[in-house]
Structures are given as structure tokens and as C-alpha cells.
PQR file of N, CA, C, O and H, with PARSE charges and radii, in Angstrom:
ATOM      1  N   MET A   1       0.745  -1.347  -0.020 -0.4000 1.5000
ATOM      2  CA  MET A   1       0.114   0.111   0.040 -0.0000 2.0000
ATOM      3  C   MET A   1       0.833   1.285   0.010  0.5500 1.7000
ATOM      4  O   MET A   1       0.543   2.212  -0.747 -0.5500 1.4000
ATOM      5  N   LEU A   2       1.876   1.307   0.892 -0.4000 1.5000
ATOM      6  CA  LEU A   2       2.725   2.365   0.926 -0.0000 2.0000
ATOM      7  C   LEU A   2       3.532   2.486  -0.468  0.5500 1.7000
ATOM      8  O   LEU A   2       3.850   3.558  -0.981 -0.5500 1.4000
ATOM      9  H   LEU A   2       2.111   0.554   1.506  0.4000 1.0000
ATOM     10  N   SER A   3       3.763   1.411  -0.910 -0.4000 1.5000
ATOM     11  CA  SER A   3       4.748   1.463  -2.288 -0.0000 2.0000
ATOM     12  C   SER A   3       3.925   2.337  -3.421  0.5500 1.7000
ATOM     13  O   SER A   3       4.461   3.060  -4.261 -0.5500 1.4000
ATOM     14  H   SER A   3       3.504   0.540  -0.493  0.4000 1.0000
ATOM     15  N   THR A   4       2.446   2.105  -3.257 -0.4000 1.5000
ATOM     16  CA  THR A   4       1.979   2.683  -4.321 -0.0000 2.0000
ATOM     17  C   THR A   4       1.958   4.367  -4.425  0.5500 1.7000
ATOM     18  O   THR A   4       1.770   5.047  -5.434 -0.5500 1.4000
ATOM     19  H   THR A   4       2.011   1.517  -2.575  0.4000 1.0000
ATOM     20  N   ALA A   5       2.201   4.785  -3.118 -0.4000 1.5000
ATOM     21  CA  ALA A   5       2.401   6.253  -2.539 -0.0000 2.0000
ATOM     22  C   ALA A   5       3.739   6.743  -3.280  0.5500 1.7000
ATOM     23  O   ALA A   5       3.832   7.830  -3.851 -0.5500 1.4000
ATOM     24  H   ALA A   5       2.353   4.233  -2.299  0.4000 1.0000
ATOM     25  N   PHE A   6       4.629   5.908  -3.201 -0.4000 1.5000
ATOM     26  CA  PHE A   6       5.996   6.356  -3.517 -0.0000 2.0000
ATOM     27  C   PHE A   6       6.231   6.084  -5.117  0.5500 1.7000
ATOM     28  O   PHE A   6       6.854   6.893  -5.805 -0.5500 1.4000
ATOM     29  H   PHE A   6       4.553   5.025  -2.737  0.4000 1.0000
ATOM     30  N   TRP A   7       5.728   4.983  -5.600 -0.4000 1.5000
ATOM     31  CA  TRP A   7       5.997   4.639  -7.163 -0.0000 2.0000
ATOM     32  C   TRP A   7       4.622   4.311  -7.790  0.5500 1.7000
ATOM     33  O   TRP A   7       4.345   3.143  -8.062 -0.5500 1.4000
ATOM     34  H   TRP A   7       5.222   4.326  -5.041  0.4000 1.0000
ATOM     35  N   PRO A   8       3.843   5.221  -7.999 -0.5600 1.5000
ATOM     36  CA  PRO A   8       2.328   5.106  -8.539  0.2800 2.0000
ATOM     37  C   PRO A   8       2.787   4.691 -10.046  0.5500 1.7000
ATOM     38  O   PRO A   8       1.942   3.953 -10.552 -0.5500 1.4000
ATOM     39  N   ASN A   9       3.779   4.935 -10.816 -0.4000 1.5000
ATOM     40  CA  ASN A   9       3.734   4.364 -12.062 -0.0000 2.0000
ATOM     41  C   ASN A   9       4.001   2.703 -12.205  0.5500 1.7000
ATOM     42  O   ASN A   9       4.012   2.107 -13.282 -0.5500 1.4000
ATOM     43  H   ASN A   9       4.465   5.535 -10.405  0.4000 1.0000
ATOM     44  N   GLN A  10       4.184   2.172 -11.064 -0.4000 1.5000
ATOM     45  CA  GLN A  10       4.365   0.750 -11.176 -0.0000 2.0000
ATOM     46  C   GLN A  10       2.944   0.220 -11.065  0.5500 1.7000
ATOM     47  O   GLN A  10       2.905  -0.991 -10.845 -0.5500 1.4000
ATOM     48  H   GLN A  10       4.175   2.656 -10.189  0.4000 1.0000
ATOM     49  N   ILE A  11       1.812   0.805 -11.159 -0.4000 1.5000
ATOM     50  CA  ILE A  11       0.417   0.316 -11.050 -0.0000 2.0000
ATOM     51  C   ILE A  11      -0.039   0.430 -12.339  0.5500 1.7000
ATOM     52  O   ILE A  11      -0.278   1.563 -12.754 -0.5500 1.4000
ATOM     53  H   ILE A  11       1.843   1.788 -11.338  0.4000 1.0000
ATOM     54  N   TYR A  12      -0.222  -0.603 -13.119 -0.4000 1.5000
ATOM     55  CA  TYR A  12      -0.722  -0.584 -14.546 -0.0000 2.0000
ATOM     56  C   TYR A  12      -1.957  -1.647 -14.460  0.5500 1.7000
ATOM     57  O   TYR A  12      -1.884  -2.686 -13.804 -0.5500 1.4000
ATOM     58  H   TYR A  12      -0.028  -1.524 -12.781  0.4000 1.0000
ATOM     59  N   GLY A  13      -2.949  -1.300 -15.110 -0.4000 1.5000
ATOM     60  CA  GLY A  13      -4.102  -2.195 -15.149 -0.0000 2.0000
ATOM     61  C   GLY A  13      -3.749  -3.020 -16.374  0.5500 1.7000
ATOM     62  O   GLY A  13      -2.905  -2.609 -17.171 -0.5500 1.4000
ATOM     63  H   GLY A  13      -3.009  -0.455 -15.642  0.4000 1.0000
ATOM     64  N   CYS A  14      -4.380  -4.178 -16.538 -0.4000 1.5000
ATOM     65  CA  CYS A  14      -4.180  -5.120 -17.749 -0.0000 2.0000
ATOM     66  C   CYS A  14      -5.268  -4.744 -18.838  0.5500 1.7000
ATOM     67  O   CYS A  14      -6.161  -3.968 -18.500 -0.5500 1.4000
ATOM     68  H   CYS A  14      -5.066  -4.512 -15.891  0.4000 1.0000
ATOM     69  N   SER A  15      -5.247  -5.160 -19.895 -0.4000 1.5000
ATOM     70  CA  SER A  15      -6.050  -4.660 -21.192 -0.0000 2.0000
ATOM     71  C   SER A  15      -7.575  -4.787 -20.549  0.5500 1.7000
ATOM     72  O   SER A  15      -8.388  -3.898 -20.799 -0.5500 1.4000
ATOM     73  H   SER A  15      -4.522  -5.791 -20.169  0.4000 1.0000
ATOM     74  N   VAL A  16      -7.898  -5.781 -19.814 -0.4000 1.5000
ATOM     75  CA  VAL A  16      -9.324  -5.642 -19.240 -0.0000 2.0000
ATOM     76  C   VAL A  16      -9.726  -4.583 -18.458  0.5500 1.7000
ATOM     77  O   VAL A  16     -10.875  -4.143 -18.517 -0.5500 1.4000
ATOM     78  H   VAL A  16      -7.237  -6.504 -19.611  0.4000 1.0000
ATOM     79  N   CYS A  17      -8.703  -4.045 -17.581 -0.4000 1.5000
ATOM     80  CA  CYS A  17      -9.040  -2.965 -16.771 -0.0000 2.0000
ATOM     81  C   CYS A  17      -8.978  -1.669 -17.501  0.5500 1.7000
ATOM     82  O   CYS A  17      -9.543  -0.662 -17.074 -0.5500 1.4000
ATOM     83  H   CYS A  17      -7.770  -4.402 -17.534  0.4000 1.0000
ATOM     84  N   PHE A  18      -8.292  -1.699 -18.598 -0.4000 1.5000
ATOM     85  CA  PHE A  18      -8.378  -0.376 -19.569 -0.0000 2.0000
ATOM     86  C   PHE A  18      -9.403  -0.308 -20.384  0.5500 1.7000
ATOM     87  O   PHE A  18      -9.847   0.777 -20.759 -0.5500 1.4000
ATOM     88  H   PHE A  18      -7.833  -2.517 -18.945  0.4000 1.0000
ATOM     89  N   GLY A  19      -9.992  -1.671 -20.826 -0.4000 1.5000
ATOM     90  CA  GLY A  19     -10.961  -1.742 -21.413 -0.0000 2.0000
ATOM     91  C   GLY A  19     -10.518  -1.623 -23.077  0.5500 1.7000
ATOM     92  O   GLY A  19     -11.187  -0.953 -23.864 -0.5500 1.4000
ATOM     93  H   GLY A  19      -9.630  -2.553 -20.522  0.4000 1.0000
ATOM     94  N   ALA A  20      -9.533  -2.229 -23.402 -0.4000 1.5000
ATOM     95  CA  ALA A  20      -9.227  -2.246 -24.798 -0.0000 2.0000
ATOM     96  C   ALA A  20     -10.060  -3.451 -25.483  0.5500 1.7000
ATOM     97  O   ALA A  20      -9.813  -4.638 -25.271 -0.5500 1.4000
ATOM     98  H   ALA A  20      -8.989  -2.774 -22.763  0.4000 1.0000
ATOM     99  N   ALA A  21     -11.117  -2.959 -26.360 -0.4000 1.5000
ATOM    100  CA  ALA A  21     -12.027  -3.666 -26.723 -0.0000 2.0000
ATOM    101  C   ALA A  21     -11.798  -4.646 -27.947  0.5500 1.7000
ATOM    102  O   ALA A  21     -12.621  -5.471 -28.345 -0.5500 1.4000
ATOM    103  H   ALA A  21     -11.318  -1.995 -26.532  0.4000 1.0000
ATOM    104  N   ASP A  22     -10.346  -4.380 -28.559 -0.4000 1.5000
ATOM    105  CA  ASP A  22     -10.028  -5.160 -29.443 -0.0000 2.0000
ATOM    106  C   ASP A  22      -8.900  -6.233 -29.129  0.5500 1.7000
ATOM    107  O   ASP A  22      -8.186  -6.788 -29.964 -0.5500 1.4000
ATOM    108  H   ASP A  22      -9.677  -3.710 -28.236  0.4000 1.0000
ATOM    109  N   SER A  23      -8.884  -6.430 -27.597 -0.4000 1.5000
ATOM    110  CA  SER A  23      -7.983  -7.206 -27.024 -0.0000 2.0000
ATOM    111  C   SER A  23      -8.304  -8.622 -27.149  0.5500 1.7000
ATOM    112  O   SER A  23      -9.485  -8.925 -26.979 -0.5500 1.4000
ATOM    113  H   SER A  23      -9.464  -5.980 -26.918  0.4000 1.0000
ATOM    114  N   PRO A  24      -7.427  -9.587 -27.427 -0.5600 1.5000
ATOM    115  CA  PRO A  24      -8.020 -11.109 -27.258  0.2800 2.0000
ATOM    116  C   PRO A  24      -8.742 -11.586 -26.128  0.5500 1.7000
ATOM    117  O   PRO A  24      -9.649 -12.414 -26.196 -0.5500 1.4000
ATOM    118  N   VAL A  25      -8.260 -10.967 -24.927 -0.4000 1.5000
ATOM    119  CA  VAL A  25      -8.656 -11.342 -23.684 -0.0000 2.0000
ATOM    120  C   VAL A  25     -10.181 -10.987 -23.574  0.5500 1.7000
ATOM    121  O   VAL A  25     -11.023 -11.737 -23.081 -0.5500 1.4000
ATOM    122  H   VAL A  25      -7.522 -10.294 -24.872  0.4000 1.0000
ATOM    123  N   ILE A  26     -10.431  -9.707 -24.113 -0.4000 1.5000
ATOM    124  CA  ILE A  26     -11.762  -9.195 -24.039 -0.0000 2.0000
ATOM    125  C   ILE A  26     -12.674 -10.009 -24.907  0.5500 1.7000
ATOM    126  O   ILE A  26     -13.871 -10.084 -24.630 -0.5500 1.4000
ATOM    127  H   ILE A  26      -9.747  -9.097 -24.513  0.4000 1.0000
ATOM    128  N   GLN A  27     -12.083 -10.713 -26.101 -0.4000 1.5000
ATOM    129  CA  GLN A  27     -12.950 -11.463 -26.947 -0.0000 2.0000
ATOM    130  C   GLN A  27     -13.227 -12.742 -26.185  0.5500 1.7000
ATOM    131  O   GLN A  27     -14.372 -13.182 -26.085 -0.5500 1.4000
ATOM    132  H   GLN A  27     -11.110 -10.651 -26.326  0.4000 1.0000
ATOM    133  N   ALA A  28     -12.303 -13.263 -25.714 -0.4000 1.5000
ATOM    134  CA  ALA A  28     -12.362 -14.650 -25.024 -0.0000 2.0000
ATOM    135  C   ALA A  28     -13.387 -14.490 -24.051  0.5500 1.7000
ATOM    136  O   ALA A  28     -14.282 -15.335 -24.010 -0.5500 1.4000
ATOM    137  H   ALA A  28     -11.373 -12.905 -25.795  0.4000 1.0000
ATOM    138  N   ILE A  29     -13.387 -13.358 -23.123 -0.4000 1.5000
ATOM    139  CA  ILE A  29     -14.396 -13.210 -22.127 -0.0000 2.0000
ATOM    140  C   ILE A  29     -15.748 -13.046 -22.754  0.5500 1.7000
ATOM    141  O   ILE A  29     -16.687 -13.637 -22.220 -0.5500 1.4000
ATOM    142  H   ILE A  29     -12.660 -12.672 -23.157  0.4000 1.0000
ATOM    143  N   LYS A  30     -15.932 -12.423 -23.664 -0.4000 1.5000
ATOM    144  CA  LYS A  30     -17.175 -11.943 -24.329 -0.0000 2.0000
ATOM    145  C   LYS A  30     -17.731 -13.657 -24.969  0.5500 1.7000
ATOM    146  O   LYS A  30     -18.930 -13.934 -24.954 -0.5500 1.4000
ATOM    147  H   LYS A  30     -15.169 -11.943 -24.097  0.4000 1.0000
ATOM    148  N   TRP A  31     -16.886 -14.467 -25.389 -0.4000 1.5000
ATOM    149  CA  TRP A  31     -17.399 -15.626 -26.070 -0.0000 2.0000
ATOM    150  C   TRP A  31     -17.577 -16.561 -24.534  0.5500 1.7000
ATOM    151  O   TRP A  31     -18.514 -17.351 -24.422 -0.5500 1.4000
ATOM    152  H   TRP A  31     -15.912 -14.241 -25.401  0.4000 1.0000
ATOM    153  N   GLY A  32     -16.952 -16.434 -23.835 -0.4000 1.5000
ATOM    154  CA  GLY A  32     -16.992 -17.374 -22.437 -0.0000 2.0000
ATOM    155  C   GLY A  32     -18.504 -16.920 -21.838  0.5500 1.7000
ATOM    156  O   GLY A  32     -19.229 -17.795 -21.366 -0.5500 1.4000
ATOM    157  H   GLY A  32     -16.191 -15.792 -23.926  0.4000 1.0000
ATOM    158  N   ILE A  33     -18.889 -15.694 -21.872 -0.4000 1.5000
ATOM    159  CA  ILE A  33     -20.181 -15.444 -21.241 -0.0000 2.0000
ATOM    160  C   ILE A  33     -21.333 -15.790 -22.105  0.5500 1.7000
ATOM    161  O   ILE A  33     -22.433 -16.037 -21.609 -0.5500 1.4000
ATOM    162  H   ILE A  33     -18.300 -14.982 -22.255  0.4000 1.0000
ATOM    163  N   LEU A  34     -21.063 -15.823 -23.691 -0.4000 1.5000
ATOM    164  CA  LEU A  34     -22.147 -16.242 -24.519 -0.0000 2.0000
ATOM    165  C   LEU A  34     -22.368 -17.899 -24.279  0.5500 1.7000
ATOM    166  O   LEU A  34     -23.481 -18.417 -24.195 -0.5500 1.4000
ATOM    167  H   LEU A  34     -20.170 -15.622 -24.094  0.4000 1.0000
ATOM    168  N   VAL A  35     -21.321 -18.494 -24.202 -0.4000 1.5000
ATOM    169  CA  VAL A  35     -21.392 -19.969 -23.957 -0.0000 2.0000
ATOM    170  C   VAL A  35     -22.217 -20.436 -22.765  0.5500 1.7000
ATOM    171  O   VAL A  35     -23.062 -21.331 -22.730 -0.5500 1.4000
ATOM    172  H   VAL A  35     -20.417 -18.072 -24.270  0.4000 1.0000
ATOM    173  N   LEU A  36     -21.748 -19.562 -21.715 -0.4000 1.5000
ATOM    174  CA  LEU A  36     -22.308 -19.867 -20.269 -0.0000 2.0000
ATOM    175  C   LEU A  36     -23.882 -19.618 -20.413  0.5500 1.7000
ATOM    176  O   LEU A  36     -24.718 -20.453 -20.066 -0.5500 1.4000
ATOM    177  H   LEU A  36     -21.062 -18.835 -21.744  0.4000 1.0000
ATOM    178  N   LEU A  37     -24.169 -18.435 -20.937 -0.4000 1.5000
ATOM    179  CA  LEU A  37     -25.655 -17.957 -21.401 -0.0000 2.0000
ATOM    180  C   LEU A  37     -26.439 -18.975 -22.044  0.5500 1.7000
ATOM    181  O   LEU A  37     -27.610 -19.278 -21.812 -0.5500 1.4000
ATOM    182  H   LEU A  37     -23.489 -17.758 -21.219  0.4000 1.0000
ATOM    183  N   ALA A  38     -25.508 -19.547 -23.026 -0.4000 1.5000
ATOM    184  CA  ALA A  38     -26.607 -20.618 -24.017 -0.0000 2.0000
ATOM    185  C   ALA A  38     -26.570 -21.864 -23.120  0.5500 1.7000
ATOM    186  O   ALA A  38     -27.629 -22.490 -23.153 -0.5500 1.4000
ATOM    187  H   ALA A  38     -24.558 -19.301 -23.215  0.4000 1.0000
ATOM    188  N   ILE A  39     -25.540 -22.427 -22.261 -0.4000 1.5000
ATOM    189  CA  ILE A  39     -25.895 -23.561 -21.386 -0.0000 2.0000
ATOM    190  C   ILE A  39     -26.996 -23.161 -20.438  0.5500 1.7000
ATOM    191  O   ILE A  39     -27.924 -23.933 -20.199 -0.5500 1.4000
ATOM    192  H   ILE A  39     -24.680 -21.918 -22.234  0.4000 1.0000
ATOM    193  N   LEU A  40     -26.912 -22.051 -19.935 -0.4000 1.5000
ATOM    194  CA  LEU A  40     -28.114 -21.673 -18.984 -0.0000 2.0000
ATOM    195  C   LEU A  40     -29.337 -21.743 -19.708  0.5500 1.7000
ATOM    196  O   LEU A  40     -30.188 -22.504 -19.247 -0.5500 1.4000
ATOM    197  H   LEU A  40     -26.158 -21.424 -20.130  0.4000 1.0000
ATOM    198  N   LEU A  41     -29.545 -21.251 -20.515 -0.4000 1.5000
ATOM    199  CA  LEU A  41     -30.872 -21.227 -21.393 -0.0000 2.0000
ATOM    200  C   LEU A  41     -31.193 -22.577 -21.799  0.5500 1.7000
ATOM    201  O   LEU A  41     -32.386 -22.869 -21.718 -0.5500 1.4000
ATOM    202  H   LEU A  41     -28.853 -20.633 -20.890  0.4000 1.0000
ATOM    203  N   PHE A  42     -30.469 -23.385 -22.179 -0.4000 1.5000
ATOM    204  CA  PHE A  42     -30.643 -24.794 -22.410 -0.0000 2.0000
ATOM    205  C   PHE A  42     -31.164 -25.435 -21.276  0.5500 1.7000
ATOM    206  O   PHE A  42     -32.161 -26.152 -21.366 -0.5500 1.4000
ATOM    207  H   PHE A  42     -29.500 -23.148 -22.244  0.4000 1.0000
ATOM    208  N   VAL A  43     -30.525 -25.224 -20.121 -0.4000 1.5000
ATOM    209  CA  VAL A  43     -30.886 -26.041 -19.015 -0.0000 2.0000
ATOM    210  C   VAL A  43     -32.382 -25.333 -18.521  0.5500 1.7000
ATOM    211  O   VAL A  43     -33.258 -26.014 -17.988 -0.5500 1.4000
ATOM    212  H   VAL A  43     -29.715 -24.642 -20.048  0.4000 1.0000
ATOM    213  N   PHE A  44     -32.494 -24.198 -18.724 -0.4000 1.5000
ATOM    214  CA  PHE A  44     -33.966 -23.738 -18.248 -0.0000 2.0000
ATOM    215  C   PHE A  44     -34.998 -24.180 -19.340  0.5500 1.7000
ATOM    216  O   PHE A  44     -36.171 -24.340 -19.003 -0.5500 1.4000
ATOM    217  H   PHE A  44     -31.782 -23.645 -19.157  0.4000 1.0000
ATOM    218  N   ALA A  45     -34.608 -24.383 -20.631 -0.4000 1.5000
ATOM    219  CA  ALA A  45     -35.656 -24.690 -21.416 -0.0000 2.0000
ATOM    220  C   ALA A  45     -35.979 -26.375 -21.361  0.5500 1.7000
ATOM    221  O   ALA A  45     -37.029 -26.927 -21.689 -0.5500 1.4000
ATOM    222  H   ALA A  45     -33.655 -24.253 -20.905  0.4000 1.0000
ATOM    223  N   CYS A  46     -34.843 -26.946 -20.885 -0.4000 1.5000
ATOM    224  CA  CYS A  46     -35.322 -28.359 -20.533 -0.0000 2.0000
ATOM    225  C   CYS A  46     -36.083 -28.501 -19.127  0.5500 1.7000
ATOM    226  O   CYS A  46     -36.825 -29.462 -18.926 -0.5500 1.4000
ATOM    227  H   CYS A  46     -33.990 -26.498 -20.618  0.4000 1.0000
ATOM    228  N   LEU A  47     -35.923 -27.754 -18.405 -0.4000 1.5000
ATOM    229  CA  LEU A  47     -36.593 -27.781 -17.090 -0.0000 2.0000
ATOM    230  C   LEU A  47     -38.199 -27.298 -17.505  0.5500 1.7000
ATOM    231  O   LEU A  47     -39.152 -27.874 -16.980 -0.5500 1.4000
ATOM    232  H   LEU A  47     -35.320 -26.973 -18.569  0.4000 1.0000
ATOM    233  N   GLY A  48     -38.367 -26.367 -18.336 -0.4000 1.5000
ATOM    234  CA  GLY A  48     -39.661 -25.833 -18.741 -0.0000 2.0000
ATOM    235  C   GLY A  48     -40.292 -26.856 -19.424  0.5500 1.7000
ATOM    236  O   GLY A  48     -41.477 -27.102 -19.198 -0.5500 1.4000
ATOM    237  H   GLY A  48     -37.593 -25.900 -18.763  0.4000 1.0000
ATOM    238  N   ASN A  49     -39.532 -27.591 -20.376 -0.4000 1.5000
ATOM    239  CA  ASN A  49     -40.120 -28.732 -21.063 -0.0000 2.0000
ATOM    240  C   ASN A  49     -40.583 -29.738 -20.120  0.5500 1.7000
ATOM    241  O   ASN A  49     -41.673 -30.277 -20.311 -0.5500 1.4000
ATOM    242  H   ASN A  49     -38.570 -27.390 -20.560  0.4000 1.0000
ATOM    243  N   PHE A  50     -39.833 -30.052 -19.083 -0.4000 1.5000
ATOM    244  CA  PHE A  50     -40.111 -31.142 -18.276 -0.0000 2.0000
ATOM    245  C   PHE A  50     -41.350 -30.679 -17.521  0.5500 1.7000
ATOM    246  O   PHE A  50     -42.343 -31.406 -17.537 -0.5500 1.4000
ATOM    247  H   PHE A  50     -38.948 -29.614 -18.928  0.4000 1.0000
ATOM    248  N   PHE A  51     -41.364 -29.633 -16.922 -0.4000 1.5000
ATOM    249  CA  PHE A  51     -42.687 -29.370 -16.174 -0.0000 2.0000
ATOM    250  C   PHE A  51     -43.970 -29.198 -17.061  0.5500 1.7000
ATOM    251  O   PHE A  51     -45.115 -29.456 -16.689 -0.5500 1.4000
ATOM    252  H   PHE A  51     -40.558 -29.043 -16.909  0.4000 1.0000
ATOM    253  N   TYR A  52     -43.628 -28.758 -18.198 -0.4000 1.5000
ATOM    254  CA  TYR A  52     -44.824 -28.562 -19.388 -0.0000 2.0000
ATOM    255  C   TYR A  52     -45.367 -30.227 -19.509  0.5500 1.7000
ATOM    256  O   TYR A  52     -46.565 -30.478 -19.377 -0.5500 1.4000
ATOM    257  H   TYR A  52     -42.698 -28.548 -18.500  0.4000 1.0000
ATOM    258  N   GLN A  53     -44.493 -31.167 -19.735 -0.4000 1.5000
ATOM    259  CA  GLN A  53     -44.918 -32.611 -20.002 -0.0000 2.0000
ATOM    260  C   GLN A  53     -45.516 -32.830 -18.772  0.5500 1.7000
ATOM    261  O   GLN A  53     -46.603 -33.400 -18.866 -0.5500 1.4000
ATOM    262  H   GLN A  53     -43.520 -30.963 -19.841  0.4000 1.0000
ATOM    263  N   MET A  54     -45.105 -32.524 -17.495 -0.4000 1.5000
ATOM    264  CA  MET A  54     -45.734 -33.191 -16.262 -0.0000 2.0000
ATOM    265  C   MET A  54     -47.106 -32.539 -16.250  0.5500 1.7000
ATOM    266  O   MET A  54     -48.082 -33.249 -16.006 -0.5500 1.4000
ATOM    267  H   MET A  54     -44.222 -32.061 -17.418  0.4000 1.0000
ATOM    268  N   HIS A  55     -47.259 -31.214 -16.499 -0.4000 1.5000
ATOM    269  CA  HIS A  55     -48.685 -30.681 -16.396 -0.0000 2.0000
ATOM    270  C   HIS A  55     -49.405 -31.450 -17.432  0.5500 1.7000
ATOM    271  O   HIS A  55     -50.454 -31.955 -17.033 -0.5500 1.4000
ATOM    272  H   HIS A  55     -46.466 -30.638 -16.697  0.4000 1.0000
ATOM    273  N   LYS A  56     -49.050 -31.687 -18.834 -0.4000 1.5000
ATOM    274  CA  LYS A  56     -49.886 -32.315 -19.838 -0.0000 2.0000
ATOM    275  C   LYS A  56     -50.443 -33.476 -19.438  0.5500 1.7000
ATOM    276  O   LYS A  56     -51.645 -33.740 -19.455 -0.5500 1.4000
ATOM    277  H   LYS A  56     -48.197 -31.276 -19.159  0.4000 1.0000
ATOM    278  N   ARG A  57     -49.378 -34.307 -19.004 -0.4000 1.5000
ATOM    279  CA  ARG A  57     -49.492 -35.392 -18.401 -0.0000 2.0000
ATOM    280  C   ARG A  57     -50.563 -35.681 -17.279  0.5500 1.7000
ATOM    281  O   ARG A  57     -51.287 -36.673 -17.186 -0.5500 1.4000
ATOM    282  H   ARG A  57     -48.401 -34.093 -18.990  0.4000 1.0000
ATOM    283  N   GLY A  58     -50.501 -34.676 -16.519 -0.4000 1.5000
ATOM    284  CA  GLY A  58     -51.613 -34.559 -15.622 -0.0000 2.0000
ATOM    285  C   GLY A  58     -52.926 -34.165 -15.846  0.5500 1.7000
ATOM    286  O   GLY A  58     -53.827 -34.366 -15.032 -0.5500 1.4000
ATOM    287  H   GLY A  58     -49.913 -33.871 -16.594  0.4000 1.0000
ATOM    288  N   GLN A  59     -53.071 -33.603 -16.932 -0.4000 1.5000
ATOM    289  CA  GLN A  59     -54.256 -33.353 -17.253 -0.0000 2.0000
ATOM    290  C   GLN A  59     -55.025 -34.489 -18.349  0.5500 1.7000
ATOM    291  O   GLN A  59     -56.199 -34.345 -18.690 -0.5500 1.4000
ATOM    292  H   GLN A  59     -52.338 -33.440 -17.593  0.4000 1.0000
ATOM    293  N   SER A  60     -54.226 -35.536 -18.788 -0.4000 1.5000
ATOM    294  CA  SER A  60     -54.779 -36.257 -19.553 -0.0000 2.0000
ATOM    295  C   SER A  60     -55.582 -37.356 -18.550  0.5500 1.7000
ATOM    296  O   SER A  60     -55.269 -37.504 -17.369 -0.5500 1.4000
ATOM    297  H   SER A  60     -53.272 -35.653 -18.511  0.4000 1.0000
ATOM    298  N   PRO A  61     -56.706 -38.126 -19.238 -0.5600 1.5000
ATOM    299  CA  PRO A  61     -57.328 -38.874 -18.392  0.2800 2.0000
ATOM    300  C   PRO A  61     -56.294 -40.248 -18.245  0.5500 1.7000
ATOM    301  O   PRO A  61     -55.318 -40.505 -18.949 -0.5500 1.4000
ATOM    302  N   GLU A  62     -56.806 -40.983 -17.172 -0.4000 1.5000
ATOM    303  CA  GLU A  62     -56.159 -42.268 -16.713 -0.0000 2.0000
ATOM    304  C   GLU A  62     -56.700 -43.309 -17.645  0.5500 1.7000
ATOM    305  O   GLU A  62     -57.894 -43.464 -17.900 -0.5500 1.4000
ATOM    306  H   GLU A  62     -57.599 -40.774 -16.600  0.4000 1.0000
ATOM    307  N   PRO A  63     -55.573 -44.097 -18.192 -0.5600 1.5000
ATOM    308  CA  PRO A  63     -56.061 -45.104 -19.065  0.2800 2.0000
ATOM    309  C   PRO A  63     -56.767 -46.182 -18.342  0.5500 1.7000
ATOM    310  O   PRO A  63     -56.501 -46.242 -17.141 -0.5500 1.4000
ATOM    311  N   LYS A  64     -57.700 -47.142 -18.855 -0.4000 1.5000
ATOM    312  CA  LYS A  64     -58.143 -47.933 -17.928 -0.0000 2.0000
ATOM    313  C   LYS A  64     -57.569 -49.420 -18.121  0.5500 1.7000
ATOM    314  O   LYS A  64     -57.883 -50.310 -17.331 -0.5500 1.4000
ATOM    315  H   LYS A  64     -57.916 -47.093 -19.830  0.4000 1.0000
TER
END
């Protein structure tokens, strides 16, 4: 902490901190977020389909 007061030029942020939009790190982070969102949407769609099928099965009359 004290060293930052005496040598402030030693503190530099990476390209993520500076926000360089063309950095490969930023592009990888964007793709990672998109992949995780796609997986999350797939899981929610599967859960929604499961509950829809259970609801539909519960509405149908029982076979004799």
C-alpha cells in the first residue's frame, strides 16, 4: 500500500481494466459469457419442457 504512494507508475491495469475492446482477452471473455448463457438457457428450456410435460400428463385422463 505504501509503495503505491512512492511509485505510482508501477501500478498498471491489464487490457481488461483499461477496456481495450480489440484485445483477445476481451473477446475470449465475451465468448465465454455467451457460451455460459447458452448453457443456462438450454438448462432452463429443459426444465420448462419437463414441467410442461408433467402438466400435460397430469391433465390427460387415466387409461383403463
